[in-house]
C-alpha positions as CSV (number, residue, x, y, z in Angstrom):
1,X,6.9,-2.5,-19.9
2,X,4.8,-0.2,-18.4
3,X,2.8,2.6,-20.7
4,X,2.8,5.9,-19.5
5,X,-1.1,5.7,-18.4
6,X,-0.2,2.5,-16.5
7,X,2.3,4.3,-14.6
8,X,-0.3,7.5,-13.9
9,X,-2.9,4.7,-13.2
10,X,-0.3,3.2,-10.4
11,X,0.7,6.5,-9.0
12,X,-3.1,7.6,-8.5
13,X,-4.2,4.2,-6.8
14,X,-0.9,4.4,-4.6
15,X,-1.7,7.8,-3.7
16,X,-5.4,6.3,-2.9
17,X,-4.5,3.1,-0.9
18,X,-1.8,5.1,1.1
19,X,-4.2,7.7,1.8
20,X,-6.4,5.3,3.3
21,X,-3.7,3.4,5.4
22,X,-2.6,6.7,6.7
23,X,-6.4,7.5,7.9
24,X,-6.8,4.0,9.4
25,X,-3.4,4.4,10.9
26,X,-3.9,7.7,12.2
27,X,-0.9,9.0,10.4
28,X,-1.9,11.4,7.6
29,X,0.6,12.5,5.1
30,X,2.2,14.2,1.9
31,X,0.8,13.4,-1.4
32,X,4.6,11.8,-2.2
33,X,4.4,10.1,1.1
34,X,1.1,8.5,0.3
35,X,2.4,7.3,-3.0
36,X,5.2,5.7,-1.6
37,X,3.4,4.0,1.4
38,X,0.6,3.0,-1.1
39,X,2.9,1.4,-3.7
40,X,5.4,-0.1,-1.4
41,X,2.4,-1.3,0.9
42,X,0.8,-3.1,-1.9
43,X,3.9,-5.0,-2.7
44,X,4.4,-5.7,0.8
45,X,0.7,-7.0,1.2
46,X,0.7,-9.2,-1.8
47,X,4.3,-10.9,-0.7
48,X,3.0,-11.5,2.9
49,X,-0.3,-13.0,1.6
50,X,0.9,-14.8,-0.9
51,X,3.2,-16.8,1.9
52,X,0.4,-17.6,3.5
53,X,-1.1,-18.9,0.3
54,X,-3.9,-16.3,-0.4
55,X,-3.7,-14.9,-4.1
56,X,-5.9,-11.6,-4.3
57,X,-8.2,-12.0,-7.4
58,X,-10.5,-9.1,-8.4
59,X,-10.1,-5.6,-7.8
60,X,-11.7,-5.5,-4.6
61,X,-9.4,-8.2,-3.0
62,X,-6.4,-6.5,-4.2
63,X,-7.6,-3.4,-2.8
64,X,-8.0,-4.9,0.9
65,X,-4.5,-6.7,0.6
66,X,-2.9,-3.2,-0.4
67,X,-4.4,-1.5,2.5
68,X,-3.7,-4.2,4.8
69,X,0.0,-4.2,3.6
70,X,0.3,-0.4,3.9
71,X,-0.9,-0.4,7.3
72,X,1.7,-3.1,8.1
73,X,4.2,-0.9,6.6
74,X,3.4,1.9,8.5
75,X,3.3,0.1,11.5
76,X,7.2,-1.2,10.9
77,X,8.2,2.1,9.9
78,X,6.9,3.7,13.3
79,X,8.3,0.6,15.4
80,X,11.5,1.2,13.7
81,X,11.7,4.9,14.6
82,X,10.7,4.4,18.0
83,X,13.9,2.2,18.4
């Protein structure tokens, strides 16, 4: 069960990860978009890296995996929007 503090921390980290991914992909967005991209991209990154057998341990590895997953999510959304 998530506590309120855990939820707030997840939203703050998601916003930061989404913002970093948006800057890398040159697609800045609103705070809500950054939160959604950061949280969903983090889950996607963990899933994709688990498929190849890499499990992030430590906060730096988790941050890198989350940013990569968010960038992949932005690429997928852009690709689907163009179709």
